[in-house]
Structure formats: structure tokens, C-alpha cells
C-alpha positions in Angstrom: -30.9 -34.7 95.7 -30.4 -30.9 96.1 -31.4 -29.3 99.1 -35.3 -28.6 99.8 -36.2 -30.4 96.3 -38.3 -33.3 98.1 -40.3 -30.4 99.7 -41.8 -29.8 96.1 -43.1 -33.3 96.1 -44.9 -33.0 99.3 -47.0 -30.4 97.9 -48.4 -32.3 95.0 -51.4 -34.0 97.2 -52.5 -30.6 98.0 -52.4 -29.4 94.4 -54.4 -32.2 93.3 -57.2 -31.6 95.9 -57.4 -28.0 95.1 -58.5 -28.6 91.7 -62.1 -29.4 93.3 -61.8 -27.1 96.3 -63.6 -23.7 96.3 -64.7 -21.2 98.9 -64.5 -22.8 102.5 -63.0 -26.1 101.0 -60.3 -24.0 99.3 -59.8 -22.1 102.7 -59.3 -25.2 104.8 -57.0 -26.9 102.3 -54.8 -23.8 102.8 -54.9 -24.6 106.5 -54.1 -28.3 106.1 -51.1 -27.3 103.6 -49.6 -24.7 105.9 -49.9 -27.3 109.0 -48.6 -30.2 106.9 -45.0 -31.8 108.1 -42.7 -31.5 105.4 -44.3 -28.8 103.0 -42.4 -25.8 102.8 -43.1 -24.2 99.4 -46.4 -22.8 98.2 -45.9 -20.8 95.1 -47.6 -23.6 92.8 -50.7 -23.5 95.3 -50.8 -19.9 95.0 -51.0 -20.0 91.2 -54.0 -21.9 91.2 -57.3 -20.0 89.8 -59.1 -21.9 92.9 -57.1 -20.4 95.5 -56.6 -17.1 93.6 -60.4 -16.5 93.7 -59.8 -16.4 97.6 -58.0 -13.1 97.4 -61.3 -11.2 96.6 -63.5 -13.5 98.6 -65.6 -11.6 101.4 -65.0 -14.2 104.2 -62.1 -16.2 103.2 -59.5 -13.8 101.7 -57.5 -13.6 105.1 -56.9 -17.5 104.1 -55.2 -16.4 101.1 -53.0 -13.7 102.9 -52.1 -16.5 105.4 -50.9 -18.7 102.3 -48.8 -15.6 100.9 -47.6 -15.2 104.5 -46.0 -18.9 104.5 -44.9 -18.5 100.7 -42.8 -15.3 101.1 -42.9 -13.7 104.6 -41.5 -14.2 108.3 -42.7 -14.6 111.9 -42.4 -10.7 112.3 -44.7 -10.2 109.5 -47.1 -12.3 111.1 -47.1 -10.5 114.5 -47.3 -7.2 112.6 -50.7 -8.3 110.6 -51.9 -10.8 113.3 -55.4 -9.3 113.7 -56.0 -9.5 109.9 -54.8 -13.2 109.8 -56.3 -16.4 111.1 -54.7 -17.6 114.3 -51.9 -20.1 114.1 -51.8 -23.4 115.5 -48.7 -25.1 117.2 -47.5 -26.7 113.8 -48.2 -23.5 111.6 -46.2 -21.3 114.3 -43.0 -23.5 114.4 -43.3 -24.0 110.5 -43.5 -20.2 110.1 -40.2 -19.8 112.5 -38.3 -22.4 110.5 -39.2 -20.4 107.2 -38.1 -17.3 109.0 -34.8 -19.1 109.7 -34.4 -19.9 105.9 -35.1 -16.3 104.9 -32.5 -14.9 107.5 -30.0 -17.6 106.2 -30.6 -16.3 102.5 -29.5 -12.7 103.9 -26.4 -13.8 106.0 -24.4 -16.7 106.5 -23.8 -15.9 110.2 -26.6 -15.7 112.4 -26.0 -14.7 116.2 -28.1 -16.4 118.8 -29.1 -13.1 120.2 -30.7 -11.9 116.9 -32.4 -15.1 116.2 -33.9 -15.2 119.9 -35.6 -11.8 119.3 -36.8 -12.1 115.5 -38.1 -15.9 116.4 -39.4 -14.8 119.7 -37.6 -17.8 121.5 -37.6 -17.8 125.1 -34.3 -19.7 125.6 -31.1 -20.8 123.8 -32.1 -24.4 124.3 -35.4 -24.1 122.6 -33.7 -22.0 119.8 -31.0 -24.6 119.2 -33.7 -27.4 118.9 -35.5 -25.3 116.5 -32.6 -25.1 114.5 -31.8 -28.9 115.0 -35.1 -29.7 113.6 -34.6 -27.4 110.6 -31.6 -29.3 109.8 -33.1 -32.6 110.1 -36.0 -31.4 107.5 -33.5 -30.6 105.4 -34.3 -26.9 104.8 -30.8 -25.6 106.2 -27.4 -27.1 107.0 -24.8 -25.4 109.1 -23.1 -25.7 112.4 -24.1 -24.4 116.0 -21.1 -22.5 117.5 -22.2 -22.6 121.1 -18.8 -20.8 121.9 -19.6 -17.7 119.9 -23.2 -18.2 120.4 -24.0 -18.1 116.5 -25.6 -20.3 113.7 -23.2 -20.8 110.7 -25.0 -21.4 107.6 -23.5 -23.7 104.9 -26.5 -24.1 102.6 -30.2 -23.4 102.6 -33.3 -24.1 100.7 -34.9 -21.6 98.6 -38.1 -20.1 99.3 -40.7 -19.0 96.8 -39.8 -15.9 95.2 -42.3 -13.2 95.6 -43.0 -10.9 92.6 -40.9 -8.1 92.3 -38.3 -9.7 94.6 -35.7 -10.9 92.1 -33.2 -8.1 92.7 -33.3 -8.4 96.3 -32.5 -12.0 96.0 -29.5 -11.3 93.7 -28.2 -8.5 96.3 -28.7 -11.2 99.1 -26.5 -13.8 97.0 -23.7 -11.1 96.4 -23.7 -10.2 99.9 -23.1 -14.3 100.7 -20.1 -14.0 98.5 -18.8 -11.2 99.8 -19.2 -11.9 103.5 -17.9 -15.2 103.3 -14.6 -16.2 105.5 -14.2 -19.5 103.5 -13.2 -19.7 99.8 -15.1 -23.0 99.4 -18.5 -21.6 100.3 -17.8 -18.3 98.0 -16.6 -20.6 95.0 -19.9 -22.8 95.1 -21.9 -19.6 95.0 -20.1 -17.8 92.4 -22.4 -18.0 89.3 -25.2 -17.0 91.4 -23.5 -13.8 92.7 -22.6 -12.7 89.1 -26.1 -13.0 88.1 -27.6 -9.6 87.8 -30.6 -10.2 85.3 -33.6 -12.9 85.2 -31.8 -14.4 81.9 -28.6 -15.1 83.9 -30.5 -16.5 86.9 -32.3 -19.0 84.4 -29.0 -19.7 82.6 -27.6 -20.7 85.9 -30.8 -23.2 86.7 -30.2 -24.3 83.0 -26.5 -25.2 83.9 -27.4 -26.9 87.1 -30.1 -29.2 85.5 -27.5 -30.0 82.7 -24.8 -30.9 85.4 -27.5 -33.1 87.2 -28.4 -34.8 84.1 -24.8 -35.3 83.3 -24.5 -36.8 86.6 -27.5 -39.3 86.2 -25.7 -40.6 83.0 -22.3 -41.1 84.6 -23.7 -42.8 87.5 -25.8 -45.3 85.0 -22.6 -46.1 83.0 -20.6 -46.9 86.4 -23.2 -49.0 87.5 -23.2 -50.9 84.1 -19.5 -51.2 84.5 -19.7 -52.5 87.8 -22.4 -54.9 87.2 -20.2 -56.4 84.4 -17.1 -56.3 86.5 -19.1 -58.3 89.4 -20.6 -60.8 87.0 -17.2 -61.7 85.7 -15.7 -61.9 89.0 -18.5 -64.1 90.0 -18.2 -66.3 87.2 -14.4 -66.8 87.8 -15.0 -67.6 91.4 -17.6 -70.3 90.4 -15.1 -72.0 87.8 -12.4 -71.9 90.4 -14.8 -73.7 92.9 -15.6 -76.3 90.3 -12.1 -76.9 89.5 -11.1 -77.4 93.1 -14.0 -79.8 93.8 -13.0 -81.8 90.4 -9.4 -81.9 91.9 -10.2 -83.2 95.4 -12.6 -85.8 94.2 -11.3 -89.4 95.5 -10.8 -92.0 92.7 -11.2 -95.8 93.9 -9.1 -98.2 92.0 -9.6 -101.8 92.1 -6.5 -103.0 90.4 -4.3 -102.4 87.3 -7.2 -103.0 85.1 -9.5 -100.6 86.8 -11.9 -103.4 87.2 -14.1 -104.6 90.4 -14.3 -108.3 91.6 -16.9 -109.3 89.8 -15.5 -107.6 86.6 -12.5 -109.7 87.1 -14.4 -113.0 87.7 -16.3 -112.3 84.7 -13.3 -111.8 82.5 -11.7 -114.9 83.8 -14.6 -116.9 82.9 -14.6 -115.4 79.4 -11.0 -116.4 79.1 -11.7 -119.8 80.0 -14.6 -120.3 77.5 -12.3 -118.8 74.6 -9.5 -121.5 75.8 -12.4 -124.1 75.7 -13.4 -123.1 72.1 -9.6 -122.9 71.2 -9.2 -126.8 72.5 -12.3 -128.0 70.6 -11.1 -126.3 67.4 -7.6 -128.2 67.9 -9.4 -131.3 68.2 -11.4 -131.2 65.2 -8.3 -130.3 63.1 -6.6 -133.5 64.4 -9.6 -135.7 63.5 -9.5 -134.0 59.7 -5.9 -135.0 59.5 -6.2 -138.3 60.4 -8.9 -139.1 57.8 -7.0 -137.6 55.0 -4.2 -140.0 55.7 -6.3 -143.2 55.1 -6.4 -144.5 51.3 -8.6 -147.3 50.3 -7.3 -149.9 48.1 -9.5 -150.7 45.2 -11.6 -153.9 45.1 -10.0 -157.0 43.5 -12.8 -157.8 41.0 -12.4 -154.4 39.7 -8.8 -154.8 38.1 -8.9 -154.5 34.4 -12.8 -153.7 34.3 -13.5 -151.2 31.5 -10.6 -152.6 29.3 -11.6 -154.1 25.8 
């Protein structure tokens, strides 16, 4: 995920609530949004008709100015126009100082501690470093604290809402980033932005980034599918080998050459005895038939010559 993109999603609840908020309710919504943790972009909220109506409202116009302050301005602007703005609570004060840090990081990649102490009105270096560390954890800037040199070295920063008419100033800031970079890696990452000199060029750069993100998503999906197929294939191979090993380790119980159990052998012996008995009976019958065939009866004496004429 690109730095700062998650903050857009955190504005969504306030965008939904603003559709039914007018007057005092809209002013209260601005107070809540500028105090809410993790909400650092406000451009979409500023563009809503219900919110823009506050700009000319007799009572609540200062809340519209407060929203503009958090969208585009810095803590120094608040100090300068403090009397015409609502007072800030602690959460708003810290957030505005963190947004000011983002704006300073967009202008220069090396921020000396002494400048930050002055601009952010921080009493000690310890409190300044705590503010910077919190900003890093909130993912609105990334960089390194160099206590030896007394400076904050910026690596990345989220983009704040672009104030109308400030595009050229943004392009100059991007060019200064490249010119002032002492490490080629950072300059290379910003080459396309530094070369942008028109709104069309900036939009083209954004389109390229979106295309790159889309390609990365497709590539990641393909890699995941290949991984899943490889995983399933390996898992099947392991399971098959485990089955083969279990079959090979089975103990077979042999009960003799025939493989019969004692009861089976006894039954086989009885069957053999019955077969032998049947064979003896058959041989006995054959002997009786042979003896009967050898006995020839002599004809009766009175029958001699009988039938002769």
C-alpha cells in the first residue's frame, strides 16, 4: 500500500454523515473530522455542497476556514489567524503540527531540528522527536532521526490536499527534492515527478502508477496460484509416500506354507479324510460288480431241446 492511502478510507464515515449535516451539524462534523485519529486528508469533505455552504454562513464560516487550515495550511498559519478561527483542542493541535511536518518535508528532504523547534513551537528536542516518531507510526512520513547532526532526514511523505492554484508550487518542490538529494536512489524514485511541468504530465504520472499497481496485483495473483499448485502437488506426494511407508512396515502373520490357520488346516484334513472314504466306497462297489459279472447260470435240464420241432 502506498504511503498515506489508508487515510483516505478513514475520511469515508464523515463523508457519509455530511450528506445530512447542515449548519451547526456540519460545523460539528468538521470539528470531529479534524480531531479524529488517522484522518489527514480533507479535500473531498471540502468539496461537498453542505460543507461549502458554511463558507458564507454568518455564524459557522470560521469552521469552514478551520477545515481549509487542516487541508492546506500549517501551524504557523493558525498562529497568524488564531483570532478568526475556533480554538484547537489537544488532538487538533498535534495533528496540525504533524501536517505541518508533512508540508515541510515536501519542500526539503533535510529538516534541521532548530527549524522544526521554531516552526512547530516545540519546547524541547525530546518532544519534537516524539512528535516525529508518532508521525512515522501514523505512516504520514518516513525517514531517519539523525541526533548527531540534529536533523530529520526524509525518505517519503504522504501528499496533502492540493490547494487550488498551487500546482506549480508543488512541481517546484518536487524538482527541489531531486536537485537537493545526496543519494541517487531517492532522486531516481522521483524522476518522473520532477520532470512534470504541467497538469497533464502529473496526471500521466498518476496513471502510470495506477497501471503499475494493477500489474503488481495481477503478478501477485499469478504467483499465488502457482504457489498453491506447487503446494498441493508436494502435499500429495508426501501423503503418497507416507502411505507406501505404512504399507511396507505392516507385519504379516504366516501360519505355515499353506498360509492356513490351525482351524483351517484341521478342516482341510477332515475334507481329505472324507475324500479318501468316498474313494474307498467307490472301489468297494467296483469289486462287487466285477464278481457278479463272472457268475454264469447254467440252463435248466428240462429246457434242453425245448422249442425244437
